[in-house]
C-alpha positions in Angstrom: 174.2 -96.7 -142.8 170.3 -96.5 -144.0 168.4 -96.7 -140.8 165.5 -99.2 -141.6 162.1 -98.8 -140.8 160.3 -100.6 -138.2 157.1 -102.3 -139.0 154.1 -102.5 -136.4 153.6 -106.7 -135.2 150.1 -106.7 -135.5 148.1 -108.7 -132.2 147.4 -111.8 -134.1 151.2 -112.6 -135.1 151.6 -111.4 -131.6 149.1 -113.9 -129.8 150.7 -116.8 -132.6 154.0 -116.2 -131.4 153.5 -115.9 -127.6 151.6 -119.0 -127.7 154.5 -120.6 -129.1 156.8 -119.3 -126.4 154.4 -120.6 -123.5 154.1 -116.4 -122.8 157.3 -116.7 -121.1 160.8 -115.2 -122.3 162.8 -118.4 -124.1 165.7 -117.4 -122.6 164.5 -117.6 -119.0 161.3 -119.0 -118.9 160.2 -116.2 -115.5 156.7 -115.7 -114.8 154.8 -112.3 -114.1 157.5 -110.0 -116.4 157.2 -107.9 -119.3 157.8 -109.7 -122.7 159.8 -108.2 -125.6 159.8 -109.2 -129.2 163.1 -109.0 -130.3 164.8 -108.7 -134.5 167.1 -111.4 -134.1 168.6 -109.7 -137.1 168.5 -106.2 -135.5 166.0 -105.4 -138.7 162.5 -103.7 -137.6 161.0 -104.3 -141.2 162.1 -108.1 -140.8 158.6 -109.8 -139.1 159.2 -112.6 -139.7 158.0 -115.4 -137.0 161.9 -117.3 -137.4 163.4 -113.9 -136.9 161.2 -112.8 -133.4 161.8 -114.3 -130.2 160.2 -113.3 -127.5 162.7 -111.7 -124.2 161.0 -110.5 -121.3 162.5 -106.7 -120.8 165.2 -107.7 -118.7 166.9 -110.3 -120.9 166.4 -107.8 -123.9 167.9 -105.0 -122.1 170.6 -107.9 -120.7 171.7 -108.3 -124.4 171.4 -105.5 -125.9 173.1 -104.1 -123.0 175.4 -106.0 -121.5 177.7 -104.0 -119.3 175.1 -101.4 -117.9 174.7 -103.5 -114.7 177.7 -104.4 -112.5 175.8 -107.3 -110.8 174.4 -109.1 -114.0 176.3 -111.2 -116.6 175.1 -111.8 -119.6 178.1 -111.7 -122.3 177.3 -115.0 -123.5 173.8 -113.7 -124.3 174.7 -113.5 -127.9 172.3 -113.2 -131.4 173.2 -117.3 -131.5 172.4 -117.7 -128.3 169.2 -115.9 -128.4 168.5 -117.8 -132.0 168.6 -121.4 -129.9 166.9 -120.5 -127.1 163.8 -119.9 -129.0 164.1 -123.1 -131.4 164.3 -125.1 -128.9 161.7 -123.6 -125.8 159.3 -122.9 -129.0 160.2 -126.9 -130.4 159.9 -128.0 -126.7 156.5 -126.1 -126.4 155.0 -128.0 -129.3 156.1 -131.1 -128.5 155.0 -131.0 -124.1 151.4 -129.4 -126.2 150.5 -133.0 -128.5 148.8 -136.3 -126.9 151.6 -138.4 -126.4 154.6 -135.9 -125.8 158.2 -137.5 -126.0 159.9 -134.9 -123.1 159.8 -135.5 -119.1 159.3 -133.6 -116.4 161.9 -135.0 -113.6 161.1 -133.9 -109.5 163.7 -134.9 -107.8 164.1 -134.1 -103.7 167.3 -133.2 -101.7 168.6 -133.9 -98.4 166.9 -136.6 -96.4 163.3 -138.7 -95.2 163.9 -136.8 -92.0 164.5 -133.9 -93.5 164.0 -132.0 -96.9 165.7 -129.2 -98.4 164.5 -128.4 -101.4 162.8 -130.0 -104.5 163.7 -129.5 -108.2 161.2 -129.9 -111.5 162.9 -130.7 -114.3 161.6 -130.0 -118.0 163.5 -132.3 -120.6 164.0 -133.9 -123.4 164.9 -137.8 -124.2 167.9 -137.5 -124.4 168.8 -135.5 -121.4 168.7 -132.0 -122.8 167.7 -129.9 -119.9 165.0 -127.1 -121.3 164.1 -125.7 -118.0 164.0 -125.9 -114.1 162.0 -125.1 -111.2 163.8 -124.8 -107.8 161.8 -124.8 -104.8 162.8 -124.4 -101.2 161.2 -124.3 -97.6 162.5 -120.3 -98.0 160.1 -119.9 -100.6 156.5 -121.7 -99.8 156.0 -125.0 -97.1 156.5 -128.2 -98.4 152.7 -128.6 -98.7 153.0 -126.3 -101.5 155.6 -127.2 -103.3 153.6 -130.5 -105.0 150.8 -128.0 -106.2 153.2 -125.7 -107.9 154.5 -128.5 -109.4 151.3 -130.1 -110.7 150.7 -126.2 -111.9 153.9 -125.7 -113.9 153.9 -129.1 -115.7 149.8 -128.3 -116.7 151.2 -124.7 -117.7 153.7 -126.2 -120.2 151.9 -129.6 -121.1 149.5 -131.9 -119.2 149.7 -135.1 -121.0 153.7 -134.5 -120.2 154.8 -137.7 -118.0 155.9 -137.1 -114.4 159.1 -139.1 -112.8 159.6 -138.9 -109.7 163.0 -140.0 -108.4 162.3 -142.7 -105.8 164.2 -141.2 -102.6 166.2 -138.1 -101.8 169.6 -137.6 -102.5 172.4 -135.6 -101.0 172.6 -132.1 -103.2 175.8 -132.5 -105.2 177.7 -128.9 -106.9 179.5 -128.3 -110.0 182.1 -126.3 -110.0 182.0 -125.3 -113.2 178.9 -123.4 -112.4 180.1 -121.5 -109.7 178.6 -123.6 -107.2 175.9 -124.3 -109.5 173.5 -127.4 -107.8 173.8 -130.3 -110.2 169.8 -130.9 -111.9 168.9 -135.3 -111.5 167.6 -135.9 -115.2 166.6 -139.6 -116.6 169.2 -140.7 -118.4 167.4 -140.8 -122.3 167.2 -145.0 -122.2 164.6 -145.4 -119.4 163.6 -141.9 -120.8 162.6 -144.1 -123.8 160.5 -146.4 -121.7 158.5 -143.9 -119.8 156.9 -141.9 -122.9 156.5 -145.2 -125.1 152.8 -145.4 -125.2 153.7 -148.9 -127.2 156.1 -149.9 -124.1 153.5 -153.1 -123.5 154.0 -154.4 -126.6 156.8 -152.9 -128.6 160.0 -154.2 -125.2 160.7 -157.3 -124.9 164.0 -158.7 -122.8 166.5 -161.5 -123.8 168.7 -163.0 -121.5 171.3 -165.5 -121.9 172.3 -166.8 -118.9 176.0 -168.9 -119.1 176.2 -172.2 -118.6 179.5 -173.0 -117.6 180.0 -170.1 -115.4 178.0 -168.0 -113.1 177.4 -164.5 -115.6 174.3 -164.0 -116.5 173.5 -160.8 -119.9 170.5 -159.1 -120.7 168.8 -156.8 -123.0 166.4 -154.7 -123.3 164.7 -153.9 -126.8 162.4 -151.4 -127.6 161.2 -152.0 -131.6 163.7 -153.9 -132.8 166.3 -151.0 -131.4 168.8 -152.2 -127.5 168.0 -149.2 -125.0 170.2 -151.0 -122.6 172.1 -153.8 -121.4 173.3 -155.2 -118.6 175.5 -158.2 -117.5 175.2 -160.5 -113.6 178.4 -162.2 -112.8 179.1 -164.0 -109.9 182.7 -162.6 -108.3 184.5 -164.7 -105.3 181.9 -164.1 -103.1 180.3 -160.9 -104.5 177.1 -160.9 -106.6 178.2 -158.2 -109.8 175.8 -156.0 -111.4 177.0 -153.7 -114.4 175.1 -152.0 -116.9 176.9 -148.2 -118.6 175.4 -146.3 -115.1 176.2 -149.0 -112.4 178.9 -150.5 -110.9 177.2 -152.7 -108.0 178.4 -155.3 -105.6 176.3 -156.9 -102.9 177.2 -160.0 -101.0 176.2 -163.5 -101.7 173.7 -165.2 -99.2 175.2 -168.3 -97.9 172.1 -170.5 -98.7 169.9 -170.2 -101.8 172.3 -168.1 -103.7 170.1 -168.6 -107.1 167.1 -167.5 -105.3 168.8 -164.4 -104.6 170.5 -163.9 -108.0 166.7 -164.5 -109.8 165.4 -161.9 -107.3 168.4 -159.4 -107.8 167.4 -159.4 -111.8 163.6 -159.9 -111.7 163.7 -156.4 -109.8 166.2 -155.0 -112.0 163.8 -156.8 -114.6 161.2 -154.7 -112.6 162.7 -151.5 -112.8 161.8 -151.6 -117.1 157.8 -153.5 -116.8 159.4 -156.1 -118.7 156.0 -158.0 -119.9 158.0 -160.5 -122.3 161.5 -162.1 -122.7 163.4 -164.4 -124.4 165.3 -166.6 -122.1 168.4 -168.9 -123.5 171.3 -170.8 -122.7 174.1 -172.5 -124.1 176.0 -172.0 -127.2 175.7 -167.8 -127.3 175.9 -167.1 -130.9 172.8 -170.4 -130.8 171.4 -170.7 -128.0 168.8 -173.3 -126.8 165.7 -171.6 -125.8 164.6 -172.3 -122.3 160.8 -171.9 -120.7 161.8 -170.9 -116.5 164.7 -168.3 -115.5 166.6 -171.4 -114.3 170.1 -170.9 -113.1 172.5 -173.8 -113.8 174.1 -175.4 -110.5 177.5 -173.8 -111.1 176.0 -170.0 -109.3 176.4 -172.3 -105.7 180.3 -173.2 -106.2 182.3 -171.4 -103.6 186.1 -170.3 -102.9 188.0 -171.8 -101.1 187.7 -170.0 -98.4 184.2 -171.6 -97.9 184.3 -174.5 -95.9 181.7 -176.4 -97.8 179.8 -175.3 -101.5 176.3 -174.7 -100.5 172.7 -176.0 -102.6 169.3 -175.9 -102.5 
């Protein structure tokens, strides 16, 4: 087979490709390491942007010589895999540079409030796909340095990226399918839509349906007429039972002012969504009566037989 002649890549194209990739490898996103311009089709004369992937010298070598190093396993770094990573990373960088990007930076602390073991910064798409992540540990730097590094990373990728903090430390969990790798926390798609929507206050709406005959209610959150979240709350014995597509929460009901407790629980859930507008209905679920107040029927105060009496306000 005739070997094709290599055509040099001009300085303007190199600069353009590096900017598209934020000056890092599209595979590992490592900083401070030399970069190569890899021809995906192995044709050095085809210098179209779509055919050139920015790879660090390590990943470039791993692709061409996957069995050269006993301590490195990159047998899966095929041409197709590089192409996917190139397209995804360049799309992410492009989105991150926009004024209102639909990508997120999520920070999770691991350990306990009294003993933080490490922090993970995850850059994700709205649909939950992780583009890349960074891990900060006490062995690497003091805890007060982590915040500076996280801010530096966000500004590097895109200064307008929304930063979301998981509100409490979580224990370290591991994935058996990833050789013991620690699991990454991401924001669910429905909440990610809320966090990246610049018109959330105007375009979001919550509808609440209160069952007049049973101790149950349901609510739905809309964004631009699309349903993005649904949940229901009901009394199960002497417990308050909350269910959505991710959570199943039970808590003991108080023996007084049950309706006050339920309303507070619901308002706390809606506060998570920063809801400014709600429509409340009751009666016929197919054609509910609209009411002005979040008032629950007295059926919520009916206790099971093992309770001595029914408690009212």
